[in-house]
Steps between C-alpha positions, in 0.01 A plus 500: 500500500233715337190328374540394134211522257455263207258476212445131445483364147259213423773241467609566859151409619495196269830384656372554855182304420682212333751468782396682815776325698777632275710792625303732270165369623603517864633855453164624373283304740702577814602855411494755779304813410758712684769379257316433177200649317358326194292669231336374183263635242149357505587348165701238692186334634353485147819337369504248788139400421580466131778250580334338801418167326864473388623584855281221643622253240871582550478511879320170539306655789127524544332819384380582856856471632635732230219749565578504875868558425412774254293675771796488738727648232246762394465616863868602482445720195352847468316500168490823305228569245652511153278803428658721769844472341532823301527456124845665496645200686364261238649717225836508682493119538418405141860527369618290794278200422461536121628189327488297822143460624243779497310313774777623734423865422268543798761361741769739380253791495397425860866478599564840344189645665608378845848641434681355803406139424699236316341277238555140606480265205597142432465555126861482378421651161326801663770536766781497242319737264434751779858485622635532143278806453653662809203440729646467847179445697468127427608204710489123482500258791879479504511873576224462761703227670800733515290788640351285776789259553297192400680170431 
């Protein structure tokens, strides 16, 4: 199997933080670099910090524990500066996210910029909108499970 590349949406990281022992959390944390490559825009870390108090509250874990887990997850991701994504990819992505959530623009633009990656999102509204707009480079965890034969 060729190595698969994925752009991770914020909600995927939220899910992994809130339940690191779930199949999704385990997949990210134990992923083999020969089989999987994760990317994210730098914006992801800003969004995580913005929601960090809420993540702590929902998880019921101590802040230090969540921060350690976040470091483990972030070590698996290659972060790409939002500024190096050419403007044309943002322009191309606007119609795909318009009416859904403009905060997702940078994730779709990065996915387009990387070309061979798939956008992995847990946001059902975004996923459905992209699919309905004919965007074939988006997956959810159900599709990931099929790709990697995960139960």
